[in-house]
Biopython code that builds the backbone (N, CA, C, O; Angstrom):
import numpy as np
from Bio.PDB.StructureBuilder import StructureBuilder

atoms = [
    (1, "MET", "N", (9.110, -27.712, 23.872)),
    (1, "MET", "CA", (9.231, -28.885, 22.915)),
    (1, "MET", "C", (8.506, -30.064, 23.318)),
    (1, "MET", "O", (8.748, -30.633, 24.382)),
    (2, "ILE", "N", (7.587, -30.466, 22.468)),
    (2, "ILE", "CA", (6.899, -31.788, 22.725)),
    (2, "ILE", "C", (7.495, -32.926, 22.347)),
    (2, "ILE", "O", (8.035, -32.947, 21.241)),
    (3, "THR", "N", (7.516, -34.049, 23.154)),
    (3, "THR", "CA", (8.015, -35.266, 22.608)),
    (3, "THR", "C", (6.977, -36.240, 22.636)),
    (3, "THR", "O", (6.270, -36.375, 23.634)),
    (4, "ALA", "N", (6.830, -36.972, 21.541)),
    (4, "ALA", "CA", (5.789, -38.048, 21.537)),
    (4, "ALA", "C", (6.511, -39.339, 21.006)),
    (4, "ALA", "O", (7.535, -39.368, 20.323)),
    (5, "ILE", "N", (5.810, -40.339, 21.436)),
    (5, "ILE", "CA", (6.299, -41.751, 21.032)),
    (5, "ILE", "C", (5.077, -42.284, 20.161)),
    (5, "ILE", "O", (3.895, -42.225, 20.502)),
    (6, "VAL", "N", (5.525, -42.762, 19.096)),
    (6, "VAL", "CA", (4.264, -43.191, 18.188)),
    (6, "VAL", "C", (4.802, -44.799, 17.751)),
    (6, "VAL", "O", (5.811, -45.185, 17.160)),
    (7, "LEU", "N", (3.757, -45.440, 18.272)),
    (7, "LEU", "CA", (3.962, -46.968, 18.013)),
    (7, "LEU", "C", (3.175, -47.384, 16.657)),
    (7, "LEU", "O", (1.979, -47.136, 16.500)),
    (8, "VAL", "N", (3.896, -47.975, 15.794)),
    (8, "VAL", "CA", (3.480, -48.244, 14.398)),
    (8, "VAL", "C", (3.353, -49.531, 14.154)),
    (8, "VAL", "O", (4.342, -50.229, 14.379)),
    (9, "SER", "N", (2.244, -50.110, 13.689)),
    (9, "SER", "CA", (1.972, -51.538, 13.144)),
    (9, "SER", "C", (2.185, -51.351, 11.620)),
    (9, "SER", "O", (1.534, -50.514, 10.995)),
    (10, "ALA", "N", (3.129, -52.164, 11.025)),
    (10, "ALA", "CA", (3.335, -52.042, 9.615)),
    (10, "ALA", "C", (3.307, -53.316, 8.871)),
    (10, "ALA", "O", (3.428, -54.388, 9.464)),
    (11, "ALA", "N", (3.154, -53.239, 7.610)),
    (11, "ALA", "CA", (3.033, -54.564, 6.713)),
    (11, "ALA", "C", (4.382, -55.082, 6.921)),
    (11, "ALA", "O", (5.368, -54.350, 6.838)),
    (12, "THR", "N", (4.449, -56.348, 7.193)),
    (12, "THR", "CA", (5.720, -57.038, 7.431)),
    (12, "THR", "C", (6.722, -56.966, 6.289)),
    (12, "THR", "O", (7.931, -56.917, 6.514)),
    (13, "ASP", "N", (6.204, -56.960, 5.047)),
    (13, "ASP", "CA", (7.245, -57.013, 3.861)),
    (13, "ASP", "C", (7.602, -55.673, 3.592)),
    (13, "ASP", "O", (8.398, -55.578, 2.658)),
    (14, "ALA", "N", (7.253, -54.580, 4.131)),
    (14, "ALA", "CA", (7.409, -53.164, 4.101)),
    (14, "ALA", "C", (8.251, -52.509, 5.254)),
    (14, "ALA", "O", (8.625, -51.340, 5.156)),
    (15, "ILE", "N", (8.522, -53.234, 6.279)),
    (15, "ILE", "CA", (8.991, -52.485, 7.496)),
    (15, "ILE", "C", (10.352, -51.620, 7.145)),
    (15, "ILE", "O", (10.396, -50.465, 7.569)),
    (16, "PRO", "N", (11.257, -52.040, 6.528)),
    (16, "PRO", "CA", (12.496, -51.216, 6.197)),
    (16, "PRO", "C", (12.143, -49.976, 5.632)),
    (16, "PRO", "O", (12.422, -48.904, 6.168)),
    (17, "GLU", "N", (11.426, -50.105, 4.369)),
    (17, "GLU", "CA", (10.924, -48.964, 3.765)),
    (17, "GLU", "C", (10.050, -48.028, 4.422)),
    (17, "GLU", "O", (10.128, -46.811, 4.252)),
    (18, "THR", "N", (9.173, -48.629, 5.214)),
    (18, "THR", "CA", (8.361, -47.711, 6.073)),
    (18, "THR", "C", (9.109, -46.896, 7.022)),
    (18, "THR", "O", (8.998, -45.678, 7.161)),
    (19, "ALA", "N", (9.894, -47.693, 7.671)),
    (19, "ALA", "CA", (10.754, -47.134, 8.933)),
    (19, "ALA", "C", (11.492, -45.742, 8.258)),
    (19, "ALA", "O", (11.481, -44.624, 8.774)),
    (20, "GLN", "N", (12.057, -46.074, 7.122)),
    (20, "GLN", "CA", (12.957, -45.058, 6.470)),
    (20, "GLN", "C", (12.081, -43.749, 5.906)),
    (20, "GLN", "O", (12.509, -42.596, 5.952)),
    (21, "ALA", "N", (10.930, -44.087, 5.430)),
    (21, "ALA", "CA", (9.972, -43.119, 5.101)),
    (21, "ALA", "C", (9.528, -42.265, 6.281)),
    (21, "ALA", "O", (9.335, -41.057, 6.144)),
    (22, "ILE", "N", (9.357, -42.939, 7.516)),
    (22, "ILE", "CA", (9.038, -42.218, 8.610)),
    (22, "ILE", "C", (10.249, -41.432, 8.989)),
    (22, "ILE", "O", (10.140, -40.217, 9.152)),
    (23, "ALA", "N", (11.271, -41.970, 9.123)),
    (23, "ALA", "CA", (12.480, -41.257, 9.540)),
    (23, "ALA", "C", (12.924, -40.091, 8.789)),
    (23, "ALA", "O", (13.713, -39.286, 9.286)),
    (24, "ASP", "N", (12.421, -39.956, 7.535)),
    (24, "ASP", "CA", (12.652, -38.883, 6.660)),
    (24, "ASP", "C", (11.621, -37.662, 6.808)),
    (24, "ASP", "O", (11.661, -36.683, 6.063)),
    (25, "ILE", "N", (10.793, -37.807, 7.737)),
    (25, "ILE", "CA", (9.730, -36.665, 8.082)),
    (25, "ILE", "C", (10.318, -35.814, 9.033)),
    (25, "ILE", "O", (10.790, -36.206, 10.100)),
    (26, "ASP", "N", (10.286, -34.552, 8.612)),
    (26, "ASP", "CA", (10.713, -33.470, 9.687)),
    (26, "ASP", "C", (9.945, -33.577, 11.005)),
    (26, "ASP", "O", (8.720, -33.690, 11.057)),
    (27, "GLY", "N", (10.683, -33.535, 11.970)),
    (27, "GLY", "CA", (10.029, -33.653, 13.383)),
    (27, "GLY", "C", (10.149, -35.006, 14.022)),
    (27, "GLY", "O", (9.993, -35.172, 15.232)),
    (28, "VAL", "N", (10.452, -36.044, 13.112)),
    (28, "VAL", "CA", (10.762, -37.362, 13.587)),
    (28, "VAL", "C", (12.257, -37.448, 13.923)),
    (28, "VAL", "O", (13.089, -37.388, 13.018)),
    (29, "ALA", "N", (12.584, -37.576, 15.108)),
    (29, "ALA", "CA", (13.915, -37.776, 15.576)),
    (29, "ALA", "C", (14.522, -39.084, 15.406)),
    (29, "ALA", "O", (15.681, -39.162, 15.001)),
    (30, "GLU", "N", (13.749, -40.256, 15.718)),
    (30, "GLU", "CA", (14.480, -41.468, 15.633)),
    (30, "GLU", "C", (13.377, -42.470, 15.265)),
    (30, "GLU", "O", (12.236, -42.206, 15.642)),
    (31, "VAL", "N", (13.591, -43.547, 14.595)),
    (31, "VAL", "CA", (12.725, -44.588, 14.537)),
    (31, "VAL", "C", (13.470, -45.939, 14.529)),
    (31, "VAL", "O", (14.460, -46.216, 13.853)),
    (32, "TYR", "N", (12.725, -46.838, 15.522)),
    (32, "TYR", "CA", (13.351, -48.098, 15.703)),
    (32, "TYR", "C", (12.470, -49.361, 15.429)),
    (32, "TYR", "O", (11.346, -49.485, 15.915)),
    (33, "SER", "N", (13.020, -50.230, 14.670)),
    (33, "SER", "CA", (12.238, -51.413, 14.559)),
    (33, "SER", "C", (12.354, -52.318, 15.806)),
    (33, "SER", "O", (13.398, -52.432, 16.448)),
    (34, "CYS", "N", (11.235, -52.931, 16.088)),
    (34, "CYS", "CA", (11.156, -53.734, 17.284)),
    (34, "CYS", "C", (10.480, -55.145, 17.094)),
    (34, "CYS", "O", (9.742, -55.438, 16.154)),
    (35, "ALA", "N", (10.824, -55.925, 18.072)),
    (35, "ALA", "CA", (10.291, -57.195, 18.192)),
    (35, "ALA", "C", (9.238, -57.115, 19.125)),
    (35, "ALA", "O", (9.315, -56.337, 20.076)),
    (36, "GLY", "N", (8.041, -58.009, 18.904)),
    (36, "GLY", "CA", (6.865, -57.875, 19.656)),
    (36, "GLY", "C", (5.709, -57.474, 19.017)),
    (36, "GLY", "O", (5.590, -57.587, 17.797)),
    (37, "ASP", "N", (4.808, -56.997, 19.758)),
    (37, "ASP", "CA", (3.400, -56.420, 19.156)),
    (37, "ASP", "C", (3.544, -55.424, 18.253)),
    (37, "ASP", "O", (2.795, -55.358, 17.278)),
    (38, "ILE", "N", (4.573, -54.490, 18.484)),
    (38, "ILE", "CA", (4.480, -53.335, 17.567)),
    (38, "ILE", "C", (5.822, -53.502, 16.634)),
    (38, "ILE", "O", (6.792, -54.191, 16.950)),
    (39, "ASP", "N", (5.691, -52.738, 15.418)),
    (39, "ASP", "CA", (6.870, -53.119, 14.422)),
    (39, "ASP", "C", (7.690, -52.068, 14.597)),
    (39, "ASP", "O", (8.881, -52.360, 14.700)),
    (40, "LEU", "N", (7.346, -50.706, 14.673)),
    (40, "LEU", "CA", (8.144, -49.503, 14.747)),
    (40, "LEU", "C", (7.753, -48.633, 15.827)),
    (40, "LEU", "O", (6.570, -48.465, 16.123)),
    (41, "VAL", "N", (8.771, -48.039, 16.465)),
    (41, "VAL", "CA", (8.567, -47.093, 17.544)),
    (41, "VAL", "C", (9.230, -45.690, 16.827)),
    (41, "VAL", "O", (10.398, -45.734, 16.440)),
    (42, "ALA", "N", (8.574, -44.674, 16.701)),
    (42, "ALA", "CA", (9.182, -43.347, 16.233)),
    (42, "ALA", "C", (9.014, -42.370, 17.412)),
    (42, "ALA", "O", (7.996, -42.275, 18.098)),
    (43, "ILE", "N", (10.056, -41.715, 17.544)),
    (43, "ILE", "CA", (10.219, -40.498, 18.475)),
    (43, "ILE", "C", (10.239, -39.262, 17.839)),
    (43, "ILE", "O", (11.122, -38.838, 17.094)),
    (44, "LEU", "N", (9.107, -38.654, 18.214)),
    (44, "LEU", "CA", (8.965, -37.259, 17.591)),
    (44, "LEU", "C", (9.197, -36.041, 18.606)),
    (44, "LEU", "O", (8.732, -36.046, 19.746)),
    (45, "ARG", "N", (9.941, -35.028, 18.089)),
    (45, "ARG", "CA", (10.308, -33.860, 18.951)),
    (45, "ARG", "C", (9.823, -32.737, 18.064)),
    (45, "ARG", "O", (10.368, -32.436, 17.001)),
    (46, "VAL", "N", (8.677, -32.089, 18.613)),
    (46, "VAL", "CA", (8.095, -30.988, 17.769)),
    (46, "VAL", "C", (7.889, -29.671, 18.574)),
    (46, "VAL", "O", (8.106, -29.707, 19.785)),
    (47, "ALA", "N", (7.536, -28.656, 18.060)),
    (47, "ALA", "CA", (7.239, -27.284, 18.842)),
    (47, "ALA", "C", (5.772, -27.333, 19.499)),
    (47, "ALA", "O", (5.595, -26.887, 20.633)),
    (48, "ASP", "N", (4.749, -27.881, 18.759)),
    (48, "ASP", "CA", (3.451, -27.917, 19.506)),
    (48, "ASP", "C", (2.653, -28.761, 18.894)),
    (48, "ASP", "O", (3.058, -29.358, 17.897)),
    (49, "HIS", "N", (1.334, -28.960, 19.405)),
    (49, "HIS", "CA", (0.555, -30.061, 19.055)),
    (49, "HIS", "C", (-0.073, -29.926, 17.761)),
    (49, "HIS", "O", (-0.538, -30.940, 17.240)),
    (50, "GLU", "N", (-0.146, -28.865, 17.200)),
    (50, "GLU", "CA", (-0.345, -28.773, 15.646)),
    (50, "GLU", "C", (0.497, -29.484, 14.853)),
    (50, "GLU", "O", (0.081, -30.076, 13.857)),
    (51, "ASP", "N", (1.861, -29.492, 15.250)),
    (51, "ASP", "CA", (2.853, -30.319, 14.528)),
    (51, "ASP", "C", (2.495, -31.845, 14.508)),
    (51, "ASP", "O", (2.544, -32.546, 13.498)),
    (52, "LEU", "N", (2.110, -32.288, 15.829)),
    (52, "LEU", "CA", (1.711, -33.791, 15.944)),
    (52, "LEU", "C", (0.582, -33.917, 15.043)),
    (52, "LEU", "O", (0.520, -34.937, 14.357)),
    (53, "ALA", "N", (-0.362, -32.993, 14.938)),
    (53, "ALA", "CA", (-1.533, -33.356, 14.172)),
    (53, "ALA", "C", (-1.245, -33.394, 12.791)),
    (53, "ALA", "O", (-1.847, -34.160, 12.038)),
    (54, "ARG", "N", (-0.205, -32.475, 12.335)),
    (54, "ARG", "CA", (0.296, -32.429, 10.937)),
    (54, "ARG", "C", (0.991, -33.851, 10.638)),
    (54, "ARG", "O", (0.635, -34.508, 9.660)),
    (55, "ILE", "N", (1.937, -34.279, 11.464)),
    (55, "ILE", "CA", (2.767, -35.391, 11.254)),
    (55, "ILE", "C", (2.249, -36.699, 11.352)),
    (55, "ILE", "O", (2.469, -37.518, 10.460)),
    (56, "VAL", "N", (1.458, -37.024, 12.533)),
    (56, "VAL", "CA", (0.952, -38.434, 12.806)),
    (56, "VAL", "C", (-0.207, -38.817, 11.955)),
    (56, "VAL", "O", (-0.039, -39.780, 11.207)),
    (57, "PRO", "N", (-1.406, -38.182, 11.954)),
    (57, "PRO", "CA", (-2.480, -38.521, 10.919)),
    (57, "PRO", "C", (-2.266, -38.008, 9.534)),
    (57, "PRO", "O", (-2.684, -38.642, 8.566)),
    (58, "GLY", "N", (-1.584, -36.799, 9.405)),
    (58, "GLY", "CA", (-1.379, -36.270, 8.197)),
    (58, "GLY", "C", (-0.305, -36.801, 7.164)),
    (58, "GLY", "O", (-0.383, -36.759, 5.937)),
    (59, "ARG", "N", (0.861, -37.381, 8.056)),
    (59, "ARG", "CA", (1.992, -38.090, 7.023)),
    (59, "ARG", "C", (2.190, -39.486, 7.435)),
    (59, "ARG", "O", (2.186, -40.323, 6.532)),
    (60, "ILE", "N", (2.377, -39.915, 8.751)),
    (60, "ILE", "CA", (2.739, -41.108, 9.047)),
    (60, "ILE", "C", (1.651, -42.138, 8.686)),
    (60, "ILE", "O", (1.887, -43.060, 7.905)),
    (61, "SER", "N", (0.474, -41.960, 9.263)),
    (61, "SER", "CA", (-0.618, -42.833, 8.967)),
    (61, "SER", "C", (-1.009, -42.941, 7.446)),
    (61, "SER", "O", (-1.690, -43.892, 7.063)),
    (62, "LYS", "N", (-0.587, -41.989, 6.605)),
    (62, "LYS", "CA", (-1.011, -42.245, 5.281)),
    (62, "LYS", "C", (0.068, -42.832, 4.506)),
    (62, "LYS", "O", (-0.117, -42.988, 3.299)),
    (63, "LEU", "N", (1.301, -43.218, 5.096)),
    (63, "LEU", "CA", (2.352, -43.997, 4.331)),
    (63, "LEU", "C", (2.087, -45.437, 3.904)),
    (63, "LEU", "O", (1.496, -46.224, 4.643)),
    (64, "PRO", "N", (2.537, -45.759, 2.700)),
    (64, "PRO", "CA", (2.236, -47.158, 2.366)),
    (64, "PRO", "C", (2.883, -47.850, 3.331)),
    (64, "PRO", "O", (3.967, -47.441, 3.748)),
    (65, "GLY", "N", (2.261, -49.081, 3.854)),
    (65, "GLY", "CA", (2.866, -49.991, 4.707)),
    (65, "GLY", "C", (2.447, -49.771, 6.243)),
    (65, "GLY", "O", (2.532, -50.630, 7.121)),
    (66, "VAL", "N", (2.047, -48.647, 6.377)),
    (66, "VAL", "CA", (1.501, -48.258, 7.699)),
    (66, "VAL", "C", (0.061, -48.843, 8.007)),
    (66, "VAL", "O", (-0.895, -48.470, 7.327)),
    (67, "LEU", "N", (-0.074, -49.651, 8.913)),
    (67, "LEU", "CA", (-1.494, -50.287, 9.115)),
    (67, "LEU", "C", (-2.253, -49.565, 10.198)),
    (67, "LEU", "O", (-3.467, -49.369, 10.161)),
    (68, "ASP", "N", (-1.324, -49.129, 11.310)),
    (68, "ASP", "CA", (-2.002, -48.395, 12.447)),
    (68, "ASP", "C", (-0.906, -47.867, 13.249)),
    (68, "ASP", "O", (0.220, -48.360, 13.313)),
    (69, "THR", "N", (-1.397, -46.634, 13.969)),
    (69, "THR", "CA", (-0.468, -46.104, 14.995)),
    (69, "THR", "C", (-1.270, -45.771, 16.181)),
    (69, "THR", "O", (-2.500, -45.758, 16.141)),
    (70, "ALA", "N", (-0.548, -45.488, 17.298)),
    (70, "ALA", "CA", (-0.854, -45.166, 18.446)),
    (70, "ALA", "C", (0.123, -44.182, 19.082)),
    (70, "ALA", "O", (1.306, -44.472, 19.262)),
    (71, "THR", "N", (-0.428, -42.976, 19.426)),
    (71, "THR", "CA", (0.644, -41.862, 19.815)),
    (71, "THR", "C", (0.479, -41.657, 21.313)),
    (71, "THR", "O", (-0.626, -41.604, 21.852)),
    (72, "HIS", "N", (1.629, -41.545, 21.953)),
    (72, "HIS", "CA", (1.734, -41.229, 23.463)),
    (72, "HIS", "C", (2.592, -40.165, 23.695)),
    (72, "HIS", "O", (3.752, -40.211, 23.285)),
    (73, "ILE", "N", (2.097, -39.077, 24.393)),
    (73, "ILE", "CA", (2.870, -37.757, 24.543)),
    (73, "ILE", "C", (3.601, -37.922, 25.941)),
    (73, "ILE", "O", (3.089, -38.306, 26.992)),
    (74, "ALA", "N", (4.775, -37.584, 25.737)),
    (74, "ALA", "CA", (5.574, -37.630, 27.071)),
    (74, "ALA", "C", (5.415, -36.292, 27.917)),
    (74, "ALA", "O", (5.561, -35.178, 27.414)),
    (75, "TYR", "N", (5.081, -36.526, 29.339)),
    (75, "TYR", "CA", (5.063, -35.419, 30.045)),
    (75, "TYR", "C", (6.467, -34.953, 30.616)),
    (75, "TYR", "O", (6.809, -33.772, 30.665)),
    (76, "ARG", "N", (7.261, -36.051, 31.054)),
    (76, "ARG", "CA", (8.433, -35.609, 31.549)),
    (76, "ARG", "C", (9.420, -36.576, 31.195)),
    (76, "ARG", "O", (9.101, -37.755, 31.044)),
    (77, "SER", "N", (10.731, -36.129, 31.035)),
    (77, "SER", "CA", (11.724, -37.068, 30.712)),
    (77, "SER", "C", (12.552, -37.359, 31.961)),
    (77, "SER", "O", (12.790, -36.475, 32.783)),
    (78, "PHE", "N", (12.993, -38.636, 32.091)),
    (78, "PHE", "CA", (13.842, -39.161, 33.198)),
    (78, "PHE", "C", (14.993, -40.008, 32.551)),
    (78, "PHE", "O", (14.804, -40.937, 31.766)),
    (79, "SER", "N", (16.263, -39.541, 33.007)),
    (79, "SER", "CA", (17.345, -40.270, 32.429)),
    (79, "SER", "C", (18.158, -40.947, 33.602)),
    (79, "SER", "O", (17.873, -40.598, 34.747)),
    (80, "ARG", "N", (19.049, -41.794, 33.427)),
    (80, "ARG", "CA", (19.885, -42.530, 34.398)),
    (80, "ARG", "C", (20.681, -41.477, 35.151)),
    (80, "ARG", "O", (20.805, -41.476, 36.376)),
    (81, "ARG", "N", (21.155, -40.675, 34.414)),
    (81, "ARG", "CA", (22.138, -39.532, 34.767)),
    (81, "ARG", "C", (21.226, -38.587, 35.805)),
    (81, "ARG", "O", (21.778, -38.153, 36.816)),
    (82, "GLU", "N", (19.940, -38.301, 35.560)),
    (82, "GLU", "CA", (19.267, -37.347, 36.334)),
    (82, "GLU", "C", (18.918, -38.057, 37.659)),
    (82, "GLU", "O", (18.886, -37.427, 38.716)),
    (83, "VAL", "N", (18.646, -39.437, 37.583)),
    (83, "VAL", "CA", (18.138, -40.218, 38.626)),
    (83, "VAL", "C", (19.371, -40.406, 39.514)),
    (83, "VAL", "O", (19.232, -40.208, 40.721)),
    (84, "ASP", "N", (20.589, -40.778, 39.022)),
    (84, "ASP", "CA", (21.705, -40.920, 39.870)),
    (84, "ASP", "C", (22.063, -39.619, 40.591)),
    (84, "ASP", "O", (22.287, -39.580, 41.801)),
    (85, "ALA", "N", (22.103, -38.571, 39.792)),
    (85, "ALA", "CA", (22.400, -37.174, 40.456)),
    (85, "ALA", "C", (21.422, -36.994, 41.700)),
    (85, "ALA", "O", (21.891, -36.591, 42.765)),
    (86, "ALA", "N", (20.218, -37.258, 41.590)),
    (86, "ALA", "CA", (19.279, -36.911, 42.700)),
    (86, "ALA", "C", (19.560, -37.766, 43.979)),
    (86, "ALA", "O", (19.340, -37.333, 45.110)),
    (87, "PHE", "N", (20.081, -39.060, 43.712)),
    (87, "PHE", "CA", (20.617, -39.862, 44.836)),
    (87, "PHE", "C", (21.938, -39.577, 45.264)),
    (87, "PHE", "O", (22.398, -40.098, 46.280)),
    (88, "ASP", "N", (22.668, -38.675, 44.463)),
    (88, "ASP", "CA", (24.030, -38.232, 44.938)),
    (88, "ASP", "C", (24.012, -37.048, 45.705)),
    (88, "ASP", "O", (25.081, -36.649, 46.167)),
    (89, "LEU", "N", (22.740, -36.284, 45.962)),
    (89, "LEU", "CA", (22.831, -35.044, 46.582)),
    (89, "LEU", "C", (23.285, -35.163, 47.923)),
    (89, "LEU", "O", (22.849, -36.128, 48.550)),
    (90, "GLY", "N", (24.082, -34.372, 48.508)),
    (90, "GLY", "CA", (24.600, -34.330, 49.782)),
    (90, "GLY", "C", (25.714, -35.148, 50.282)),
    (90, "GLY", "O", (26.227, -35.037, 51.396)),
    (91, "GLU", "N", (26.128, -36.196, 49.118)),
    (91, "GLU", "CA", (27.263, -36.934, 49.408)),
    (91, "GLU", "C", (28.454, -36.271, 49.053)),
    (91, "GLU", "O", (28.520, -35.622, 48.009)),
    (92, "ASP", "N", (29.654, -36.410, 50.042)),
    (92, "ASP", "CA", (30.835, -35.856, 49.483)),
    (92, "ASP", "C", (32.048, -36.820, 49.104)),
    (92, "ASP", "O", (33.078, -36.354, 48.619)),
]
sb = StructureBuilder()
sb.init_structure("model")
sb.init_model(0)
sb.init_chain("A")
sb.init_seg("    ")
for serial, (resi, resn, name, xyz) in enumerate(atoms, 1):
    if name == "N":
        sb.init_residue(resn, " ", resi, " ")
    sb.init_atom(name, np.array(xyz, "f"), 0.0, 1.0, " ", f" {name:<3s}", serial, name[0])
structure = sb.get_structure()
């Protein structure tokens, strides 16, 4: 499973509609609206890189309201639970 974080710049007047259109795409797990330089963050979870190629440039980038995207592929996941467990090793 490949996880990718897609940063989306969107037209200000179309952010809610753009976010929902992205969220409706198969392979998109979550979409967040954000304050700051980026308008939306989409989390994708797909089987392979071909799915990313199909979804990001093939679907997300072509949606009305999407101005630009930047895709970051995750290599490894860290969660608070995993980090806490690592530090608890050997403690009774």
